[in-house]
N, C-alpha and C positions, 0 to 999 in steps of 0.2 A: 393664708391668713391663720394665725394661731387660734386654736380653739378657745383660748382664754378670753378673747374679745366677745364671743358669743355668750359665755357665762356672765361676763360683766353686764352685757345688755339685759339679760334676764334679771339680775339682781337690781339694776337701776329701775327697770320698769315696775318691779314689785315694791319699791321703796315708797313709804308714805311721805307725802309732801306736807310740811307744816309751814306756817308763816314765820320765816326766820329772816334775820337781817341780811342785807347784801354782803356784809363783812363775813358772816358765818358761812353763807353759800359759797363765796369766793374762796375762803380758806379751805373748805372741804374739797372744792373742785381742784385747787392747786395741789393739795396733798395727793389726791387721787392721780392727777396727771403725772406728777413727778415719779410716782411709783409705777405707773402703767406704761409710760412712754419714755423711760430712761434710755438713752442719755439726752433726749430732746430737752431743750431748755425753755422755760416759761418764766416771765417776770411781770410784776405789777407796775402800773403807771399811777403814781399817787396824786390823782387829780381831784377827787371828790370830797376830801375832808374839810371840815370847817376850820378856818385859821384866823389868826389876827390879821388885820389889814396890812400891817407892815410885812408880815411873813408872806402873805399873798402877793404883795407888790414885788418882793424880792424874788419869789419863785417865778412869777410872770416874766420878770426881766431875764431870768435864767432860761426861759423857754417853755415853762409849763403852760399848757394850752387847754382851756376848758373844752370838754367834749371828746377828748382822745379816749379810746376804749381802755378798759381796766387792765387787760392782760395782753401780752404779746408772746408768740412762739416764733422766734426769728427763723429757725431752720425750716419752718413750714410756711412762713409769710402769712400767719393767721393771727387775727386780733379777736379777742373775746370781750364783749360788753356784758358784764354780769349785772343782773337785776334780781332783786328779791321778787318772789312770786307776786304778781300784781303791780310791779314797778313800771315806770313810764320812761321812754326814751325822749330826751330833750331835743330841741331843734339843733343845738350845737353838736350833740352827739350824732344826729342824723346827717348833718353836714360833713362831719369827719368820716362817717361810714361811707358816704357817697364818694368822697375824695379817695379814701383808701382803696375802695373797690375799683375806682377809675385808674389807679396806678398798678392794678393787678394783684392786690392783696385780697385775702378772704376775710370777711368780717361776720362773726356770729353774734347775735343778740340772744342771750340765754337767761331764761327766767328760772333761776335756781340751779344748784349744783347738778341735780339729776339730768336736767335738760342739757346742760353744758357737756356732761359726760356722753350723753346720747349723740350730740352733734359731733363731738370729736371722734367718737368711735366710728360714726358713719364716714366722716372725712378721712380718717386713717384707712378704713377699708377701701374707699374709693381711690385713694392715692397709693394704696399698697404699702402703707407705712408700718402698720401693725404694732403690737405691744413690744416693748423693749426696742423701739425704733432706733436706728442708727442715724436718723435725720436730725442730729444735734444742731444747735445754732449758736 
């Protein structure tokens, strides 16, 4: 395992946690992930935004489903549900998490970017993926 992972853990643990929006937390986490685990791919599922009813109906008809986690790492079969610190997981989200785990995927619920970084570092260590992983997706 590269020494870089250990240093990242130390920096994350010492970071101060402030009340920030889920958007800010997710943006920070995705940026960090893309730099740390290149070339593994991560992408967002745009489910939670407020929309006009007509737009919501169109997206639902196209397959958008309430409760799907915010981020997916296909090469790792990992879903990340981002929450602002103090956020709450909805019943629809819990249902999706249960389903995704039942089909063999991993789901993390992370309260803030620092928590998401810690979870993914631990996962990468356990699966021997490491920084600059070749487990792209």
